[in-house]
C-alpha positions as CSV (number, residue, x, y, z in Angstrom):
1,X,-14.7,43.1,29.3
2,X,-18.0,41.5,29.8
3,X,-19.0,38.2,28.6
4,X,-20.4,38.0,25.1
5,X,-24.2,37.6,25.2
6,X,-25.2,34.0,24.6
7,X,-21.6,32.7,24.9
8,X,-22.5,30.1,27.5
9,X,-25.5,29.0,25.5
10,X,-23.3,28.6,22.4
11,X,-20.8,26.6,24.3
12,X,-23.5,24.3,25.7
13,X,-24.9,23.8,22.2
14,X,-21.5,22.9,20.9
15,X,-21.1,20.3,23.7
16,X,-24.5,18.8,23.0
17,X,-23.8,18.7,19.3
18,X,-20.5,16.9,19.9
19,X,-22.2,14.3,22.1
20,X,-25.0,13.9,19.6
21,X,-22.6,13.4,16.7
22,X,-20.2,11.1,18.5
23,X,-22.4,9.3,21.0
24,X,-21.7,5.9,19.4
25,X,-17.9,6.3,19.5
26,X,-18.0,7.5,23.1
27,X,-20.3,4.8,24.2
28,X,-18.1,2.2,22.5
29,X,-15.0,3.4,24.2
30,X,-16.9,3.3,27.5
31,X,-18.0,-0.2,26.7
32,X,-14.5,-1.3,26.1
33,X,-13.3,0.1,29.4
34,X,-16.2,-1.5,31.3
35,X,-15.7,-4.8,29.4
36,X,-12.0,-5.0,30.5
37,X,-12.9,-4.2,34.1
38,X,-15.8,-6.6,34.2
39,X,-13.7,-9.4,32.6
40,X,-10.8,-8.9,35.1
41,X,-13.3,-8.8,38.0
42,X,-15.1,-11.9,37.0
43,X,-11.9,-13.7,36.3
44,X,-10.5,-12.8,39.7
45,X,-13.6,-13.3,41.9
46,X,-16.0,-15.5,39.9
47,X,-15.5,-19.2,39.5
48,X,-17.1,-19.8,36.1
49,X,-17.3,-23.2,34.5
50,X,-16.7,-23.5,30.7
51,X,-20.5,-23.6,30.2
52,X,-20.9,-20.4,32.3
53,X,-18.2,-18.7,30.2
54,X,-20.1,-19.6,27.1
55,X,-23.4,-18.1,28.5
56,X,-21.6,-15.0,29.8
57,X,-20.3,-14.1,26.3
58,X,-23.7,-14.6,24.7
59,X,-24.5,-10.9,24.1
60,X,-21.2,-10.5,22.3
61,X,-22.1,-13.5,20.1
62,X,-25.4,-11.9,19.2
63,X,-23.5,-8.7,18.0
64,X,-21.2,-10.8,15.8
65,X,-24.2,-12.7,14.3
66,X,-26.0,-9.4,13.6
67,X,-22.9,-7.9,11.8
68,X,-22.3,-11.1,9.8
69,X,-26.0,-11.1,8.8
70,X,-25.7,-7.8,7.0
71,X,-22.4,-8.6,5.1
72,X,-24.1,-10.4,2.2
73,X,-26.8,-7.8,1.2
74,X,-24.3,-5.0,1.8
75,X,-21.6,-6.4,-0.5
76,X,-24.0,-7.3,-3.2
77,X,-25.9,-4.0,-3.2
78,X,-22.9,-1.7,-2.8
79,X,-20.8,-3.4,-5.4
80,X,-23.5,-3.5,-8.1
81,X,-24.8,0.1,-7.6
82,X,-21.2,1.4,-7.2
83,X,-20.0,-0.1,-10.5
84,X,-23.3,0.6,-12.3
85,X,-22.9,4.3,-11.4
86,X,-19.5,4.4,-13.2
87,X,-18.7,4.4,-16.9
88,X,-16.9,1.2,-17.8
89,X,-13.7,3.0,-18.7
90,X,-13.9,5.0,-15.4
91,X,-14.5,1.9,-13.3
92,X,-11.5,0.3,-14.9
93,X,-9.3,3.2,-14.0
94,X,-10.6,3.3,-10.4
95,X,-10.2,-0.5,-10.0
96,X,-6.6,-0.3,-11.3
97,X,-5.7,2.5,-9.0
98,X,-7.2,0.6,-6.0
99,X,-5.4,-2.6,-6.8
100,X,-2.1,-0.8,-7.3
101,X,-2.6,0.9,-4.0
102,X,-3.4,-2.4,-2.3
103,X,-0.3,-4.1,-3.7
104,X,2.0,-1.2,-2.9
105,X,0.9,-0.8,0.7
106,X,0.9,-4.6,1.3
107,X,4.5,-4.8,0.0
108,X,5.6,-2.0,2.2
109,X,4.0,-3.7,5.2
110,X,5.9,-6.9,4.5
111,X,9.2,-5.1,4.0
112,X,8.7,-3.2,7.2
113,X,7.9,-6.4,9.1
114,X,11.0,-8.2,7.8
115,X,13.2,-5.3,8.7
116,X,11.9,-5.2,12.2
117,X,12.1,-8.9,12.9
118,X,15.6,-9.2,11.5
119,X,16.7,-6.2,13.6
120,X,15.0,-7.0,16.9
121,X,15.5,-10.8,16.6
122,X,12.7,-11.8,19.0
123,X,13.3,-15.5,18.5
124,X,17.1,-15.6,19.0
125,X,17.1,-15.7,22.8
126,X,14.4,-18.5,22.9
127,X,14.0,-22.1,21.8
128,X,10.9,-23.6,20.3
129,X,10.6,-26.2,23.2
130,X,10.4,-23.3,25.7
131,X,7.0,-22.2,24.4
132,X,3.9,-24.2,24.9
133,X,2.1,-25.3,21.8
134,X,-1.7,-24.8,21.4
135,X,-4.2,-26.1,18.9
136,X,-3.4,-28.0,15.8
137,X,-1.7,-27.3,12.5
138,X,-4.1,-26.6,9.6
139,X,-3.4,-29.0,6.7
140,X,-2.8,-26.7,3.7
141,X,-1.1,-27.2,0.4
142,X,0.3,-24.0,-1.2
143,X,-0.6,-25.1,-4.8
144,X,-4.1,-26.3,-3.8
145,X,-4.8,-23.1,-1.8
146,X,-3.8,-20.9,-4.8
147,X,-5.9,-22.9,-7.2
148,X,-8.9,-22.8,-4.7
149,X,-8.5,-19.0,-4.7
150,X,-9.0,-18.9,-8.5
151,X,-11.8,-21.5,-8.3
152,X,-13.7,-19.4,-5.7
153,X,-13.4,-16.4,-8.0
154,X,-15.7,-18.2,-10.4
155,X,-18.4,-20.1,-8.3
156,X,-20.4,-22.7,-10.2
157,X,-23.5,-21.9,-8.2
158,X,-24.2,-18.3,-7.2
159,X,-26.6,-19.3,-4.4
160,X,-24.2,-21.7,-2.9
161,X,-21.5,-19.0,-3.0
162,X,-23.6,-17.1,-0.5
163,X,-22.9,-19.6,2.2
164,X,-20.1,-22.0,1.1
165,X,-16.6,-21.8,-0.4
166,X,-14.8,-24.4,-2.5
167,X,-12.0,-26.2,-0.7
168,X,-9.6,-28.9,-2.0
169,X,-8.8,-31.8,0.3
170,X,-6.0,-34.4,-0.1
171,X,-6.6,-38.0,0.9
172,X,-3.8,-40.6,1.0
173,X,-3.9,-43.7,-1.2
174,X,-1.6,-46.6,-0.4
175,X,-0.7,-48.8,-3.4
176,X,1.3,-52.1,-3.1
177,X,3.7,-52.7,-5.9
178,X,3.5,-56.2,-7.5
179,X,1.9,-57.8,-10.5
180,X,-1.1,-55.7,-9.8
181,X,-1.5,-52.4,-8.0
182,X,-4.1,-52.6,-5.2
183,X,-5.4,-49.1,-4.6
184,X,-8.1,-48.0,-2.2
185,X,-11.2,-47.5,-4.3
186,X,-12.9,-44.1,-4.2
187,X,-16.3,-43.0,-5.3
188,X,-15.4,-39.3,-5.4
189,X,-16.3,-37.7,-8.8
190,X,-13.4,-35.3,-8.9
191,X,-10.0,-37.0,-8.0
192,X,-6.5,-36.8,-9.2
193,X,-3.7,-39.2,-8.1
194,X,-0.3,-37.7,-7.4
195,X,2.7,-39.9,-6.4
196,X,4.8,-38.3,-3.7
197,X,7.0,-40.9,-2.0
198,X,8.3,-44.4,-2.9
199,X,9.7,-47.3,-0.9
200,X,10.6,-50.9,-1.7
201,X,7.0,-52.2,-1.8
202,X,4.8,-49.2,-1.3
203,X,4.0,-46.0,-3.0
204,X,2.5,-43.1,-1.1
205,X,0.0,-41.2,-3.3
206,X,-2.8,-38.7,-2.8
207,X,-6.1,-38.1,-4.4
208,X,-7.5,-34.6,-4.7
209,X,-11.1,-34.4,-3.5
210,X,-13.3,-31.4,-4.1
211,X,-15.5,-30.3,-1.2
212,X,-17.2,-27.2,0.3
213,X,-16.7,-25.5,3.6
214,X,-19.1,-23.1,5.4
215,X,-18.5,-19.4,4.9
216,X,-19.5,-16.7,2.4
217,X,-17.5,-16.9,-0.9
218,X,-16.9,-13.1,-0.8
219,X,-14.4,-13.1,-3.7
220,X,-16.7,-15.0,-6.0
221,X,-19.6,-12.6,-5.2
222,X,-17.5,-9.6,-5.8
223,X,-16.4,-10.9,-9.2
224,X,-20.0,-11.6,-10.2
225,X,-21.3,-8.2,-8.8
226,X,-18.5,-6.4,-10.6
227,X,-19.5,-7.9,-14.0
228,X,-23.2,-7.6,-13.3
229,X,-22.9,-4.0,-12.3
230,X,-20.9,-3.2,-15.5
231,X,-23.5,-4.9,-17.6
232,X,-26.6,-3.2,-16.2
233,X,-24.7,0.1,-16.2
234,X,-24.3,-0.2,-20.0
235,X,-28.0,-1.1,-20.5
236,X,-29.1,2.5,-20.0
237,X,-32.8,2.9,-19.3
238,X,-33.4,-0.9,-19.4
239,X,-31.0,-1.5,-16.6
240,X,-32.1,1.6,-14.6
241,X,-34.8,-0.5,-12.9
242,X,-32.2,-2.9,-11.5
243,X,-29.9,0.0,-10.5
244,X,-32.8,1.6,-8.6
245,X,-33.7,-1.8,-6.9
246,X,-30.1,-2.4,-5.7
247,X,-29.8,1.2,-4.6
248,X,-32.9,0.9,-2.5
249,X,-31.6,-2.4,-1.1
250,X,-28.4,-0.6,-0.1
251,X,-30.2,2.2,1.6
252,X,-32.4,-0.3,3.5
253,X,-29.4,-2.3,4.5
254,X,-27.7,0.9,5.9
255,X,-30.8,1.7,7.9
256,X,-30.6,-1.8,9.4
257,X,-26.9,-1.0,10.2
258,X,-28.0,2.1,12.0
259,X,-30.3,0.0,14.2
260,X,-27.5,-2.5,14.9
261,X,-25.3,0.4,16.0
262,X,-27.6,1.0,19.0
263,X,-26.8,-2.5,20.3
264,X,-23.1,-2.4,19.5
265,X,-21.8,-0.9,22.9
266,X,-23.6,-3.7,24.9
267,X,-22.3,-6.4,22.6
268,X,-18.8,-5.2,22.7
269,X,-18.8,-5.0,26.5
270,X,-19.6,-8.7,26.8
271,X,-17.4,-9.6,23.8
272,X,-14.3,-8.1,25.5
273,X,-15.2,-9.4,29.0
274,X,-15.8,-12.9,27.6
275,X,-12.5,-13.0,25.8
276,X,-10.6,-12.0,28.9
277,X,-12.3,-14.7,31.0
278,X,-11.4,-17.3,28.4
279,X,-7.7,-16.7,28.5
280,X,-6.2,-19.5,30.6
281,X,-2.5,-18.9,30.7
282,X,-1.3,-15.3,30.9
283,X,2.3,-16.5,31.2
284,X,2.4,-17.1,27.5
285,X,2.3,-13.3,27.0
286,X,5.6,-13.0,28.8
287,X,7.2,-15.8,26.8
288,X,6.1,-14.3,23.5
289,X,6.4,-10.7,24.7
290,X,9.2,-9.6,22.4
291,X,7.5,-11.3,19.4
292,X,4.3,-9.5,20.2
293,X,6.2,-6.2,20.6
294,X,7.8,-6.7,17.2
295,X,4.4,-7.2,15.5
296,X,2.7,-4.4,17.3
297,X,5.6,-2.0,16.5
298,X,5.3,-2.8,12.9
299,X,1.5,-2.3,12.9
300,X,1.9,1.0,14.7
301,X,4.6,2.3,12.3
302,X,2.6,1.2,9.2
303,X,-0.7,2.8,10.5
304,X,0.7,6.0,12.1
305,X,3.6,6.8,9.7
306,X,3.5,5.0,6.3
307,X,-0.2,5.0,5.4
308,X,-0.7,8.7,6.6
309,X,2.4,9.7,4.7
310,X,1.1,8.2,1.5
311,X,-2.3,9.9,2.0
312,X,-0.6,13.2,2.7
313,X,1.6,13.1,-0.4
314,X,-1.3,12.2,-2.7
315,X,-4.3,13.9,-1.2
316,X,-2.6,16.9,0.4
317,X,-4.9,16.8,3.4
318,X,-4.4,16.0,7.1
319,X,-4.4,12.2,7.3
320,X,-4.9,12.1,11.1
321,X,-8.1,14.1,10.8
322,X,-9.2,11.5,8.2
323,X,-8.2,8.7,10.6
324,X,-10.2,10.3,13.4
325,X,-13.3,10.3,11.2
326,X,-12.8,6.5,10.9
327,X,-12.4,6.0,14.7
328,X,-15.7,4.1,15.1
329,X,-14.8,1.7,12.3
330,X,-11.3,1.2,13.7
331,X,-12.6,0.6,17.2
332,X,-15.1,-1.9,15.9
333,X,-12.4,-3.8,14.0
334,X,-10.3,-3.9,17.1
335,X,-13.1,-5.4,19.1
336,X,-14.6,-8.0,16.6
337,X,-11.4,-8.8,14.6
338,X,-13.1,-9.1,11.2
339,X,-12.7,-6.6,8.4
340,X,-15.8,-8.0,6.6
341,X,-18.0,-7.7,9.7
342,X,-16.7,-4.2,10.2
343,X,-17.7,-3.2,6.6
344,X,-21.1,-1.7,7.5
345,X,-19.4,0.7,10.0
346,X,-16.6,1.4,7.6
347,X,-19.1,2.5,4.9
348,X,-20.9,4.7,7.5
349,X,-17.7,6.5,8.7
350,X,-16.2,7.0,5.2
351,X,-19.4,8.5,3.7
352,X,-20.7,10.4,6.7
353,X,-17.7,11.5,8.6
354,X,-15.1,11.8,5.8
355,X,-17.6,12.6,3.0
356,X,-16.0,10.2,0.5
357,X,-18.0,9.9,-2.8
358,X,-20.3,6.9,-2.7
359,X,-19.2,5.8,-6.1
360,X,-15.8,5.3,-4.7
361,X,-16.7,3.7,-1.3
362,X,-19.2,1.2,-2.8
363,X,-16.6,0.1,-5.3
364,X,-13.4,0.2,-3.3
365,X,-14.4,-0.9,0.2
366,X,-15.8,-4.3,-0.5
367,X,-12.8,-5.2,-2.6
368,X,-10.4,-3.8,0.0
369,X,-12.1,-5.8,2.8
370,X,-11.3,-9.0,0.8
371,X,-7.9,-8.5,-0.7
372,X,-6.2,-5.6,1.2
373,X,-4.6,-7.1,4.2
374,X,-1.6,-5.0,5.2
375,X,-1.7,-6.0,8.8
376,X,-2.0,-9.7,8.0
377,X,0.9,-9.6,5.5
378,X,3.2,-7.8,8.1
379,X,2.2,-10.4,10.8
380,X,2.9,-13.3,8.5
381,X,6.4,-12.0,7.5
382,X,7.3,-11.4,11.2
383,X,6.0,-14.8,12.3
384,X,7.8,-16.7,9.6
385,X,11.2,-15.2,10.4
386,X,10.4,-15.5,14.2
387,X,9.8,-19.3,13.8
388,X,13.0,-19.6,11.8
389,X,14.9,-17.9,14.6
390,X,13.4,-20.3,17.2
391,X,14.7,-23.2,15.2
392,X,18.2,-21.7,14.9
393,X,17.8,-21.4,11.1
394,X,19.6,-18.7,9.2
395,X,17.5,-17.5,6.3
396,X,19.4,-16.4,3.2
397,X,18.3,-13.4,1.0
398,X,16.4,-15.8,-1.4
399,X,14.3,-17.2,1.4
400,X,13.5,-13.7,2.7
401,X,12.4,-12.7,-0.7
402,X,10.3,-15.8,-0.9
403,X,8.7,-15.0,2.4
404,X,8.0,-11.4,1.2
405,X,6.3,-12.6,-2.0
406,X,4.4,-15.4,-0.4
407,X,3.2,-13.3,2.5
408,X,1.9,-10.7,0.0
409,X,0.1,-13.2,-2.2
410,X,-1.3,-15.2,0.8
411,X,-2.6,-12.1,2.5
412,X,-4.5,-11.1,-0.7
413,X,-6.1,-14.6,-0.7
414,X,-7.1,-14.4,3.0
415,X,-10.8,-14.0,3.6
416,X,-11.7,-11.1,5.9
417,X,-12.7,-13.4,8.8
418,X,-11.2,-14.0,12.2
419,X,-7.9,-15.9,12.3
420,X,-7.6,-16.4,8.6
421,X,-3.9,-15.4,9.1
422,X,-3.2,-18.8,10.7
423,X,-4.2,-20.7,7.5
424,X,-2.1,-18.4,5.3
425,X,0.7,-18.6,7.8
426,X,1.1,-22.3,7.0
427,X,1.4,-21.4,3.3
428,X,4.2,-19.0,4.1
429,X,6.1,-21.5,6.3
430,X,5.8,-24.2,3.7
431,X,7.2,-22.0,1.0
432,X,10.6,-21.7,2.7
433,X,10.7,-25.2,4.2
434,X,10.0,-24.2,7.8
435,X,8.0,-26.7,10.0
436,X,4.3,-26.0,9.5
437,X,3.5,-27.5,12.9
438,X,5.4,-24.6,14.6
439,X,2.4,-22.3,13.8
440,X,1.0,-23.8,17.0
441,X,3.6,-21.8,19.0
442,X,1.9,-18.5,18.2
443,X,-1.7,-19.6,18.3
444,X,-2.0,-18.6,22.0
445,X,-1.5,-14.9,21.3
446,X,-3.0,-14.8,17.8
447,X,-6.5,-13.8,19.1
448,X,-5.0,-10.5,20.4
449,X,-2.7,-9.7,17.5
450,X,-5.6,-10.6,15.1
451,X,-7.5,-7.6,16.4
452,X,-4.7,-5.1,15.9
453,X,-3.9,-6.3,12.4
454,X,-7.6,-6.2,11.5
455,X,-7.7,-2.6,12.6
456,X,-4.7,-1.8,10.3
457,X,-6.4,-3.6,7.5
458,X,-9.5,-1.4,7.9
459,X,-7.5,1.8,8.1
460,X,-5.7,0.8,4.9
461,X,-9.0,0.3,3.2
462,X,-10.2,3.7,4.4
463,X,-7.1,5.6,3.3
464,X,-7.5,3.8,0.0
465,X,-10.9,5.4,-0.6
466,X,-9.5,8.9,0.0
467,X,-6.5,8.3,-2.3
468,X,-8.5,6.8,-5.1
469,X,-11.1,9.5,-4.9
470,X,-8.4,12.2,-5.2
471,X,-6.8,10.4,-8.2
472,X,-10.2,9.9,-9.9
473,X,-11.4,13.5,-9.3
474,X,-11.3,14.5,-13.0
475,X,-13.3,11.4,-14.1
476,X,-15.9,11.8,-11.4
477,X,-16.4,15.5,-12.4
478,X,-16.8,14.6,-16.0
479,X,-19.4,12.0,-15.1
480,X,-21.2,14.6,-13.0
481,X,-21.3,16.9,-16.0
482,X,-22.5,14.2,-18.4
483,X,-25.2,13.2,-15.9
484,X,-26.9,16.5,-16.6
485,X,-27.7,15.1,-20.1
486,X,-28.0,11.3,-19.5
487,X,-28.8,9.7,-16.2
488,X,-26.0,7.2,-15.8
489,X,-25.0,8.0,-12.2
490,X,-27.6,7.7,-9.5
491,X,-25.2,9.1,-6.9
492,X,-24.4,12.4,-8.7
493,X,-25.0,15.6,-6.7
494,X,-26.4,17.4,-9.7
495,X,-30.2,17.0,-10.5
496,X,-31.2,15.5,-13.8
497,X,-34.8,15.9,-15.0
498,X,-36.5,13.0,-16.7
499,X,-39.7,13.2,-18.7
500,X,-42.3,10.5,-17.8
501,X,-44.3,9.6,-20.9
502,X,-47.2,8.2,-18.9
503,X,-47.6,11.1,-16.5
504,X,-46.6,14.7,-16.5
505,X,-44.8,14.4,-13.2
506,X,-41.0,14.9,-13.4
507,X,-38.5,13.1,-11.3
508,X,-35.1,14.3,-10.3
509,X,-32.4,11.9,-9.2
510,X,-30.4,13.1,-6.2
511,X,-27.6,11.2,-4.3
512,X,-28.9,7.8,-5.1
513,X,-32.6,8.5,-4.4
514,X,-35.2,10.5,-6.2
515,X,-37.4,13.5,-5.6
516,X,-40.8,14.2,-7.2
517,X,-41.1,17.8,-8.1
518,X,-43.8,20.4,-7.2
519,X,-46.5,19.1,-4.9
520,X,-45.1,15.7,-3.9
521,X,-41.5,16.6,-3.0
522,X,-39.4,14.0,-1.3
523,X,-35.7,14.8,-0.7
524,X,-33.0,12.5,0.4
525,X,-29.6,13.9,1.2
526,X,-26.4,12.0,1.5
527,X,-26.4,12.3,5.3
528,X,-30.0,11.6,5.8
529,X,-29.9,8.2,4.2
530,X,-28.1,6.8,7.3
């Protein structure tokens, strides 16, 4: 049989189409390979000083700054427009489904981690003094951390929340018992004295001092944007101006993300190479090899088996095809180890590759990037039991349950920033009476494990959008039907005609943008916005 006419041409077109649609993913994979090779070569043959290492990693630092730059406008615009596009009752149901999914998968991750670490026992064959300590132990109080979490949900200054978070600090006060108590005076406006220890002539007390630390208060902004979006969504035509403004802001932000994507391969190349050059002691990986294998095994099982199985049962679609659609976001998370900084890429993959409804992604993903930390929860559970094994401590069932509950709660409060797991790790250790300073035993390999658990966090967020969309299908369809009569959803695929009293022109809202009919036709499709 002869060749079908045009067969070679069609095959060539398919190849070019594949390269055109996946150029960013392919170039990022190539950048990772080149970065590893470059890092190993420079480490072996180049004698760089600490200052030279800093300059060498500069292109990677620029990428991180660009991605962090876009977090604030993206979260604000996506949350407000996403919630405003939903009816209040519908948004409540979607939010409840998302939160239930987050808690359920996080609990499964913690249980899996504890089962693995108790079975493998990575710390039984070693002693704590055999492992070199690195860094310092963060000073964290469990009660103060939980209260700070609630305080940050309700920031007293919205502008300040864009670049600072509230943080409680304890300062020691020494009082001498006698006829009069001599205390160290303080001028702090917000203090509370708590006695903690007594002796014959001295009492150790602490005062609580309120302060602020640098970093976006993501949780506070999400709470505000959630309420603000619900309010302007209920305002009807009066609030439509604000909805259009934030929708345009979101579109403009995603266009900026598209520009950043062109620079991403170069930035990732130097980010990986710079991190390889910075590692001083590779021997620590051998000493902590079994611990790392336990964590990575848990992350692999959770991401390859548990999450896809949940998706398959609920959505009834191929979960691995969905995961492949999120490949660029997962690779980005692996390289930059920040779920918040990966958020722009996660939006892009979920909406363009997997075609998730924007009303779901804009509502679910920002919340997920803040509170859904499956990988972090699993890591904290494994690390806590591992440290107990290093100290020859037998944990009873009550302590294991305490670790499970604390790891779940602490991971939800962890911000989506690099190495937030170390801070929450101290909370978990303190909850079961383990020495908090032993967290320094695992700091040396945390930078590597942080990347893998961030990737699992992002994958969990992505599967969550698909699951919530499936469970909310009926409500979304009802909203699409109602939008034919009243414009309450700027993302609906149906076209709704509005009469303009001032002019005879008619506008039709399509996929979050608008088209002017007849002579001045402007069309925006879901894929063309990015």
